[in-house]
LUMKOLKE-930675 format. One line per 4 residues: number of its first residue (from 1); their letters; for each residue y, z, x of N, C-alpha, C. Coordinates in Angstrom, 3 decimals. Atoms other than C-alpha are relative to their C-alpha. Example, Ala and Ser with C-alpha at 12.3 -4.5 7.8 and 13.67 -1.06 7.14 Angstrom:
BEGIN
1> as> -1.190,0.000,0.890,-4.500,7.800,12.300,1.200,0.000,0.900  -1.190,-0.060,-0.820,-1.060,7.140,13.670,1.090,0.730,-0.770
This chain:
BEGIN
1> mnss> -1.316,0.621,-0.120,90.911,207.577,106.476,0.187,-1.038,-1.105  -0.284,0.938,1.083,92.519,205.617,103.642,0.501,-1.311,0.588  -0.352,1.275,-0.629,92.535,201.985,104.761,1.106,-0.730,-0.735  -1.029,0.708,0.770,94.931,200.946,101.964,1.403,0.481,0.325
5> rgsp> -1.319,-0.538,-0.294,97.749,203.133,103.281,0.757,-0.950,0.916  -0.823,0.871,-0.832,100.496,200.946,104.630,-0.390,-1.459,-0.066  0.419,1.394,0.105,98.696,197.733,103.630,1.058,-0.813,-0.727  -0.982,0.849,0.684,100.771,194.758,102.463,-0.121,0.064,-1.520
9> vahr> 0.202,-0.037,1.447,99.197,194.951,98.981,0.605,1.266,-0.597  -0.546,-1.265,0.498,100.077,198.627,98.515,1.520,0.003,0.075  -1.456,0.040,-0.156,103.579,198.053,99.852,0.637,-0.888,-1.057  -0.535,0.916,1.005,104.121,195.101,97.533,-0.025,0.641,-1.388
13> gkvv> 0.084,-0.675,1.284,102.948,197.160,94.572,1.105,1.021,-0.183  -1.077,-0.986,0.070,105.441,199.907,95.394,1.353,-0.679,-0.205  -1.264,0.727,0.127,108.259,197.382,95.749,0.171,-0.525,-1.425  -0.063,0.528,1.364,107.420,195.745,92.407,0.294,1.117,-0.996
17> ghlr> -0.241,-1.134,0.882,107.285,199.135,90.706,1.428,0.504,0.087  -1.380,-0.451,-0.191,110.615,200.149,92.223,0.981,-0.972,-0.643  -0.895,1.004,0.576,112.262,196.875,91.174,-0.037,0.038,-1.526  0.100,-0.080,1.466,110.937,197.228,87.631,0.792,1.189,-0.532
21> rlwi> -0.744,-1.183,0.447,112.329,200.753,87.304,1.500,-0.208,0.141  -1.416,0.289,-0.206,115.641,199.586,88.745,0.519,-0.931,-1.089  -0.433,0.937,1.031,115.807,196.677,86.297,0.125,0.685,-1.357  -0.072,-0.710,1.274,115.078,198.982,83.348,1.292,0.796,-0.098
25> rvyl> -1.254,-0.758,0.011,118.014,201.195,84.343,1.197,-0.937,-0.189  -1.084,0.978,0.143,120.271,198.139,84.711,0.030,-0.553,-1.423  0.088,0.542,1.361,119.030,196.743,81.384,0.576,0.974,-1.020  -0.513,-1.001,0.933,119.764,199.991,79.560,1.516,0.121,0.099
29> wlse> -1.451,-0.067,-0.186,123.251,200.092,81.070,0.676,-1.206,-0.647  -0.567,1.208,0.589,123.928,196.483,80.067,-0.083,0.034,-1.527  0.157,-0.095,1.452,122.560,197.098,76.569,1.059,0.903,-0.603  -1.022,-0.928,0.487,124.909,200.033,76.160,1.362,-0.680,-0.056
33> rlyh> -1.283,0.717,-0.001,127.865,197.822,77.116,0.057,-1.007,-1.158  0.013,0.993,1.067,126.794,195.121,74.648,0.102,0.639,-1.378  -0.095,-0.682,1.284,126.581,197.684,71.874,1.361,0.630,-0.224  -1.301,-0.637,0.150,130.077,198.938,72.524,1.119,-0.975,0.381
37> efaw> -1.195,0.780,-0.316,132.910,197.257,74.450,-0.210,-1.513,-0.023  0.252,1.444,0.039,131.186,193.835,74.572,-0.814,-0.396,-1.230  0.758,0.288,1.224,129.760,193.895,71.027,0.247,-1.421,-0.501  -0.349,1.350,0.460,131.565,190.616,70.289,-0.865,-1.073,0.662
41> ayef> 0.798,0.987,-0.736,129.322,188.854,72.869,-1.497,0.166,-0.221  1.412,-0.362,0.131,126.013,190.346,71.701,-0.864,-1.186,-0.424  0.821,1.093,0.529,124.715,187.373,69.687,-0.194,-1.104,1.025  0.103,1.075,-0.992,125.478,184.837,72.420,-0.928,0.402,1.135
45> vawv> 0.847,-0.467,-1.102,123.870,186.914,75.177,-1.459,0.061,-0.447  1.365,-0.094,0.514,120.809,187.586,73.016,-0.629,-1.382,-0.151  0.517,1.361,0.155,120.442,183.887,72.228,-0.372,-0.595,1.355  0.255,0.551,-1.333,120.636,182.962,75.920,-1.256,0.604,0.612
49> vsgg> 1.123,-0.638,-0.697,118.168,185.541,77.257,-1.320,-0.185,-0.747  1.233,0.224,0.759,115.673,184.783,74.458,-0.404,-1.464,-0.024  0.317,1.413,0.003,115.667,181.060,75.148,0.219,-0.647,-1.360  -0.308,0.562,1.307,117.161,180.367,71.724,-0.890,0.484,-1.132
53> qwdr> 0.954,-0.466,1.006,114.416,182.278,69.873,0.481,1.226,-0.775  -0.436,-1.303,0.508,116.460,185.372,68.981,0.040,0.064,-1.519  -0.170,-0.065,1.451,117.311,184.552,65.377,-1.340,-0.119,-0.718  1.324,0.168,0.623,113.787,183.371,64.507,-0.818,1.273,0.131
57> wrrq> 0.753,-1.241,-0.209,112.219,186.477,66.035,0.510,1.119,-0.899  -0.586,-1.091,0.770,114.607,188.769,64.237,-0.288,-0.157,-1.494  0.178,0.218,1.435,114.264,187.173,60.808,-1.459,0.140,-0.438  1.405,-0.069,0.385,110.437,187.172,60.896,-0.393,1.411,-0.461
61> ildc> 0.278,-1.375,0.402,110.570,190.928,60.398,0.059,0.151,-1.518  -0.147,-0.099,1.452,111.601,190.356,56.776,-1.246,-0.476,-0.734  1.241,0.456,0.624,108.267,188.634,56.087,-1.011,1.131,-0.143  0.985,-1.087,-0.041,106.506,191.967,56.660,0.420,1.237,-0.780
65> vtgp> -0.451,-1.189,0.722,108.540,194.361,54.516,-0.760,0.141,-1.312  0.641,-0.263,1.286,107.065,195.999,51.422,1.059,0.537,-0.955  -0.976,-0.449,0.983,109.304,196.301,48.376,1.397,-0.482,0.289  -1.337,0.580,-0.113,112.923,195.330,47.787,1.042,0.867,0.690
69> svle> -0.999,-0.909,-0.572,114.704,198.401,49.206,-0.272,0.196,1.486  0.250,0.051,-1.447,115.092,198.050,52.984,1.144,0.648,0.771  -0.962,-0.632,-0.900,116.843,200.225,55.563,-0.145,-0.613,1.384  0.042,0.501,-1.377,117.765,198.602,58.876,0.590,1.040,0.945
73> lgfg> -0.471,-0.905,-1.037,118.049,200.901,61.876,0.694,-0.809,1.083  -0.727,0.708,-1.049,120.641,199.807,64.427,0.281,-1.439,-0.382  -0.163,1.365,0.521,121.845,196.803,62.441,0.867,-0.897,0.868  -0.727,0.836,-0.944,124.103,195.611,65.260,1.064,-0.864,-0.646
77> tgtl> -1.017,0.929,0.500,126.065,192.512,64.291,-0.141,-0.322,-1.481  0.152,0.185,1.443,124.741,192.518,60.716,-0.714,-1.262,-0.435  0.651,1.264,0.351,122.861,189.218,60.867,-1.205,0.213,-0.908  1.196,-0.247,0.808,119.640,190.681,59.467,0.362,0.554,-1.378
81> lvag> -0.456,-0.480,1.306,121.547,192.463,56.698,0.343,-1.174,-0.913  -0.352,1.194,0.778,122.926,189.099,55.572,-1.258,-0.760,-0.411  1.235,0.734,0.295,119.509,187.420,55.812,-0.807,0.697,-1.089  0.736,-0.744,1.016,117.909,190.185,53.771,0.624,-0.115,-1.378
85> rrrg> -0.682,0.133,1.293,120.531,190.034,51.032,-0.240,-1.382,-0.594  0.217,1.360,0.494,120.070,186.268,50.786,-1.427,-0.207,-0.490  1.366,0.039,0.527,116.371,186.905,50.176,-0.150,0.863,-1.254  0.047,-0.836,1.189,117.254,189.217,47.319,-0.393,1.439,0.256
89> lrmc> 0.356,-1.376,-0.330,116.479,192.446,49.162,1.214,0.913,-0.136  -1.066,-0.996,0.054,118.513,195.606,48.638,0.104,0.639,1.385  -0.127,-0.437,-1.384,119.621,196.146,52.207,0.963,1.178,0.124  -0.885,-1.096,-0.379,121.187,199.253,53.697,-0.155,0.151,1.511
93> gvep> 0.101,-0.061,-1.454,121.976,199.908,57.351,0.639,1.217,0.616  -0.615,-1.049,-0.815,122.681,202.581,59.924,0.250,-0.565,1.392  -0.394,0.476,-1.329,124.444,201.910,63.231,0.988,1.008,0.586  -0.907,-0.992,-0.581,126.055,204.460,65.584,1.239,-0.579,0.669
97> skem> -1.108,0.598,-0.746,128.364,201.999,67.379,1.125,-0.450,-0.937  -1.131,0.412,0.845,131.815,201.665,65.807,0.390,-1.447,0.277  -0.306,1.394,-0.324,132.306,198.358,67.643,-0.943,-0.940,-0.752  0.948,0.812,0.757,129.119,196.941,66.109,0.293,0.062,-1.495
101> qrva> -0.360,-0.119,1.414,130.203,198.270,62.730,1.102,-0.995,-0.359  -1.099,0.942,0.261,133.388,196.192,62.986,-0.497,-1.438,-0.012  0.546,1.358,-0.061,131.496,193.052,64.013,-0.806,-0.295,-1.264  0.832,0.191,1.195,129.016,193.510,61.144,0.852,-0.121,-1.259
105> rrrl> -0.866,0.070,1.177,131.779,194.127,58.605,0.602,-1.390,-0.149  -0.589,1.346,0.063,133.458,190.829,59.503,-1.051,-1.043,-0.385  1.058,0.960,0.326,130.142,188.971,59.339,-0.356,0.078,-1.491  0.342,-0.174,1.412,129.317,190.416,55.919,1.106,-0.520,-0.910
109> erah> -1.118,0.517,0.796,132.777,189.583,54.605,-0.015,-1.522,-0.037  0.057,1.469,-0.041,132.450,185.961,55.762,-1.136,-0.530,-0.869  1.166,0.428,0.783,129.053,185.761,54.056,0.089,0.431,-1.462  -0.190,-0.503,1.366,130.414,187.402,50.875,-1.181,0.876,-0.438
113> crvp> 1.096,-0.931,0.269,127.689,190.052,51.086,0.522,1.433,0.005  -0.350,-1.416,0.045,128.135,193.653,50.070,-1.260,0.813,0.296  1.153,-0.796,-0.430,125.740,195.959,51.917,0.494,1.381,0.415  -0.404,-1.340,-0.436,126.090,199.750,52.199,-0.407,0.260,1.444
117> rvra> 0.248,-0.259,-1.419,126.365,200.813,55.829,0.515,1.392,0.338  -0.356,-1.354,-0.397,126.525,204.215,57.470,0.029,0.064,1.520  -0.025,-0.242,-1.438,127.585,205.205,60.965,-0.794,1.273,0.271  0.904,-1.127,-0.219,124.688,207.439,61.965,-1.051,-0.404,1.019
121> vsqa> 1.096,0.262,-0.928,121.831,207.762,64.435,-1.317,0.057,-0.761  1.293,0.076,0.684,118.228,207.061,63.510,-0.763,1.312,0.050  0.676,-1.292,-0.114,117.169,210.544,64.586,0.463,0.994,-1.065  -0.516,-0.876,1.061,119.184,212.077,61.699,0.533,-0.876,-1.129
125> lpfv> -0.384,0.948,1.045,119.218,209.726,58.714,0.591,0.729,-1.210  -0.688,-0.686,1.104,121.663,210.709,55.935,-0.442,-0.487,-1.382  0.538,0.477,1.273,119.372,209.751,53.040,-1.019,0.996,-0.538  0.965,-0.903,0.626,117.177,211.609,50.574,-1.419,-0.472,0.295
129> dgaf> 1.406,0.325,-0.219,113.400,211.686,50.881,-0.428,-1.147,-0.918  0.557,1.083,0.795,111.606,208.551,49.718,0.998,-1.006,-0.520  -1.072,0.867,0.499,114.786,206.493,49.410,-0.294,-1.489,0.153  0.173,1.418,-0.322,113.407,203.202,50.797,-1.467,-0.423,-0.045
133> dsav> 1.335,0.592,-0.046,110.423,200.896,50.478,-0.414,-0.305,1.433  0.274,0.360,-1.394,110.687,199.783,54.103,1.180,0.370,0.878  -1.032,-0.102,-1.033,112.602,200.462,57.280,-0.322,-1.055,1.044  0.218,1.036,-1.007,113.094,197.786,59.928,0.865,0.278,1.221
137> aafp> -0.767,-0.089,-1.244,114.241,197.686,63.539,-0.318,-1.236,0.824  0.179,1.235,-0.760,114.761,194.440,65.452,0.520,0.180,1.419  -0.328,-0.149,-1.413,114.729,194.629,69.246,0.741,1.317,0.261  -0.660,-1.297,-0.166,115.507,198.350,69.277,-0.059,0.488,1.439
141> tsyv> 0.052,-0.663,-1.299,116.271,200.432,72.347,-0.926,1.210,-0.118  0.981,-1.083,-0.101,114.425,203.620,73.299,0.035,0.984,-1.164  -0.067,-0.940,1.127,115.580,205.513,70.190,-1.188,-0.140,-0.936  1.074,0.244,0.960,112.741,203.913,68.236,-1.252,0.799,0.339
145> ader> 1.175,-0.759,-0.420,110.139,205.809,70.276,0.226,1.504,-0.040  -0.317,-1.424,0.115,111.875,209.151,69.770,-0.760,0.573,-1.202  0.774,-0.602,1.089,109.641,211.416,67.697,0.881,0.357,-1.192  -0.913,-0.327,1.095,112.686,212.461,65.671,0.257,-1.220,-0.880
149> tlre> -0.174,1.231,0.777,113.211,208.828,64.639,-1.210,-0.253,-0.884  1.222,0.251,0.765,109.593,208.436,63.572,-0.144,0.981,-1.161  0.082,-1.000,1.074,109.736,211.663,61.567,1.036,-0.275,-1.097  -1.040,0.290,0.981,113.018,210.706,59.888,-0.341,-1.240,-0.830
153> vwrv> 0.394,1.195,0.747,111.753,207.249,58.965,-1.107,0.351,-0.993  1.075,-0.448,0.898,108.601,208.828,57.522,0.592,0.689,-1.229  -0.603,-0.775,1.089,110.762,211.138,55.434,0.681,-0.888,-1.039  -0.775,0.814,0.948,112.958,208.418,53.903,-0.807,-1.134,-0.618
157> lrth> 0.851,1.015,0.615,110.070,206.036,53.145,-0.675,0.573,-1.238  0.672,-0.424,1.228,108.485,206.174,49.713,-1.444,0.405,0.309  1.394,-0.392,-0.132,105.092,207.815,49.310,-0.863,-0.865,-0.909  0.938,0.796,0.788,101.995,206.186,47.868,-0.031,0.484,-1.443
161> gpeq> 0.048,-0.336,1.419,101.937,206.059,44.076,-1.067,-0.806,-0.713  1.042,0.704,0.756,99.608,204.819,41.309,0.186,-1.517,-0.024  -0.252,1.437,0.127,101.301,201.418,41.149,0.796,-0.574,1.166  -0.756,0.516,-1.137,102.958,201.077,44.539,-0.595,0.509,1.309
165> pags> 0.483,-0.449,-1.307,101.849,201.172,48.163,1.037,0.881,0.671  -0.936,-0.825,-0.762,103.394,203.607,50.599,0.931,-0.893,0.811  -0.978,0.766,-0.766,106.424,202.516,52.597,-0.471,-0.316,1.410  0.379,0.410,-1.354,106.307,200.911,56.034,1.231,-0.128,0.889
169> fvit> -1.026,0.135,-1.034,108.342,200.879,59.240,-0.378,-1.217,0.823  0.323,1.287,-0.626,108.458,197.331,60.632,0.918,-0.223,1.200  -0.755,0.109,-1.250,109.520,196.738,64.232,-0.374,-1.297,0.705  0.270,1.151,-0.857,109.857,193.582,66.293,0.869,0.091,1.247
173> glgv> -0.789,0.028,-1.225,111.039,193.009,69.842,-0.388,1.020,1.043  0.445,-0.936,-1.034,109.051,195.622,71.747,-0.655,-0.728,1.165  0.590,0.811,-1.056,107.568,192.801,73.789,-0.027,-1.457,-0.430  0.078,1.440,0.261,107.136,189.023,74.032,-1.358,-0.500,0.472
177> vgrs> 1.320,0.532,-0.313,103.816,187.155,73.998,0.119,-1.464,0.398  0.001,1.376,-0.487,103.286,183.967,75.986,-0.525,-0.035,1.418  0.616,0.077,-1.321,101.495,182.758,79.112,0.834,-0.766,1.019  -0.797,0.815,-0.911,104.169,180.548,80.605,0.925,0.861,0.841
181> wear> -0.979,-0.715,-0.823,106.629,181.529,83.310,1.230,0.352,-0.826  -1.150,-0.253,0.866,109.291,181.268,80.616,-0.188,1.295,-0.780  0.278,-1.223,0.752,107.596,183.996,78.587,0.165,1.230,0.877  -0.117,-1.145,-0.910,107.374,186.295,81.603,1.457,0.280,0.338
185> lial> -1.416,-0.183,-0.323,111.034,185.692,82.455,0.748,0.623,-1.173  -0.691,-0.533,1.173,112.227,186.341,78.904,-0.399,1.443,-0.253  0.443,-1.387,0.166,110.096,189.481,78.669,0.735,0.919,0.966  -0.729,-0.798,-0.989,111.768,190.717,81.852,1.458,0.171,-0.412
189> llgg> -1.413,-0.062,0.371,115.271,189.862,80.634,0.238,0.887,-1.218  -0.167,-0.797,1.210,114.725,191.517,77.264,-0.322,1.466,0.217  0.255,-1.403,-0.326,113.493,194.691,78.935,-0.850,0.726,-1.018  0.850,-0.630,1.007,110.780,195.370,76.349,-0.864,1.116,0.561
193> fsqe> 0.879,-1.084,-0.404,108.278,198.192,76.435,-1.091,-0.532,0.927  1.175,0.323,-0.799,105.625,198.130,79.152,-1.237,0.237,-0.864  1.229,-0.214,0.756,102.003,198.071,77.973,-0.307,1.483,-0.136  0.260,-1.439,0.034,101.697,201.741,78.878,0.924,0.702,-1.001
197> alar> -0.959,-0.617,0.921,104.866,202.688,76.978,-0.324,-0.354,-1.447  0.350,0.421,1.355,103.771,200.667,73.951,-1.226,0.763,-0.500  1.200,-0.752,0.380,100.363,202.376,73.964,0.352,1.449,-0.345  -0.432,-1.377,0.291,102.043,205.800,74.108,0.717,0.069,-1.346
201> ferk> -0.735,0.043,1.267,104.327,204.826,71.234,-0.960,-0.088,-1.178  0.969,0.156,1.085,101.391,203.725,69.083,-0.790,1.284,-0.209  0.727,-1.269,0.128,99.485,206.947,69.836,0.867,1.051,-0.694  -0.921,-0.956,0.613,102.548,208.994,68.891,0.121,-0.265,-1.502
205> arhl> -0.125,0.356,1.417,102.918,207.099,65.608,-1.255,0.394,-0.777  1.252,-0.374,0.675,99.244,207.613,64.726,-0.112,1.515,-0.138  0.051,-1.463,0.039,99.497,211.302,65.579,0.862,0.550,-1.137  -0.895,-0.440,1.073,102.363,211.613,63.074,-0.480,-0.440,-1.383
209> gyrv> 0.580,0.383,1.281,100.237,209.995,60.380,0.139,-1.457,-0.391  -0.158,1.421,0.313,101.213,206.322,60.480,-1.306,-0.762,0.249  1.040,0.975,-0.286,98.640,203.562,60.220,0.673,-1.158,0.729  -0.670,0.969,-0.872,99.467,201.052,62.976,-0.740,-1.333,-0.019
213> svri> 0.570,1.345,-0.103,98.895,197.298,62.860,0.995,-0.913,0.705  -0.836,0.951,-0.737,100.213,194.395,64.931,-0.212,-1.392,-0.576  0.067,1.366,0.520,101.021,190.950,63.562,0.710,-0.933,0.974  -0.600,0.993,-0.892,101.667,187.921,65.749,0.253,-1.264,-0.816
217> psgg> -0.317,1.184,0.810,103.472,185.211,63.749,-0.377,-1.286,0.728  0.355,1.287,-0.586,102.400,181.621,64.299,1.237,-0.861,0.182  -1.099,0.937,-0.219,104.596,178.814,65.562,0.838,0.357,1.196  -0.846,-0.230,-1.164,106.626,178.386,68.715,-0.807,0.349,1.247
221> klqa> 0.666,-0.291,-1.268,105.726,178.735,72.387,-0.034,1.488,0.306  -0.122,-1.431,-0.276,106.828,182.349,72.531,0.015,0.770,-1.310  0.043,-0.814,1.199,106.167,185.096,70.030,0.432,1.425,0.312  -0.336,-1.419,-0.073,107.626,188.536,69.471,-0.848,0.697,-1.056
225> pvlv> 0.879,-0.644,0.973,104.812,190.546,67.839,0.749,0.990,-0.889  -0.583,-0.928,0.964,105.648,192.605,64.768,-0.932,1.202,-0.133  0.758,-1.240,0.115,104.493,196.220,64.757,0.298,0.616,-1.365  -0.163,-0.566,1.338,103.917,197.656,61.286,-0.598,1.404,-0.020
229> lskt> 0.437,-1.388,0.126,103.731,201.439,60.885,0.028,0.350,-1.485  0.089,-0.254,1.439,102.500,202.170,57.368,-0.171,1.491,-0.262  0.117,-1.403,0.388,102.981,205.569,55.779,-1.308,0.195,-0.761  1.302,-0.224,0.637,99.630,207.017,54.705,0.080,1.159,-0.980
């Protein structure tokens, strides 16, 4: 006879698992709304749920790129495109949401930045092979783990040459690191990957040929690790 059946511990575990799955569905629904009809509120909501860390976490991704030509997947409101241009990078972006495209266009105009942008999905990138030194994705949704995305990014990244390293796919926002209750709350609100999902994603990337490394930037109570997938 299984003594754990019906025990309070087993019941609590089932409840927690059910609530987590429910929250993920709610989070995905809310994210979809923020990427479309409520795109104008995206930056404010992101700042609130990240405890004011959103901009710092997002910009740290630029410290890990290789080479000046950078493609941003799902550029959203265009903040990272502006930051990259101000660092002298040749930025380019793809974003499927027409509402986000409008928000980004206004932001780029205010910043007097000219950045080529395409309305497209990451699973079918409209660029030639080897077009970019790096690709970046900041706080992406589930599209980033789609094998089609990983294959397309591989295709558009440069290959290793005599005088240049191979391209890299740099991702931040798949999770939040911190031991405080604040870190746990923010991780829940941001709806990042579970440890199991992150492990599956890394295995998939390695299977496709990427070399995987994780960087945890210093400074601040909370950190959003940066995942670097290097083309081999």
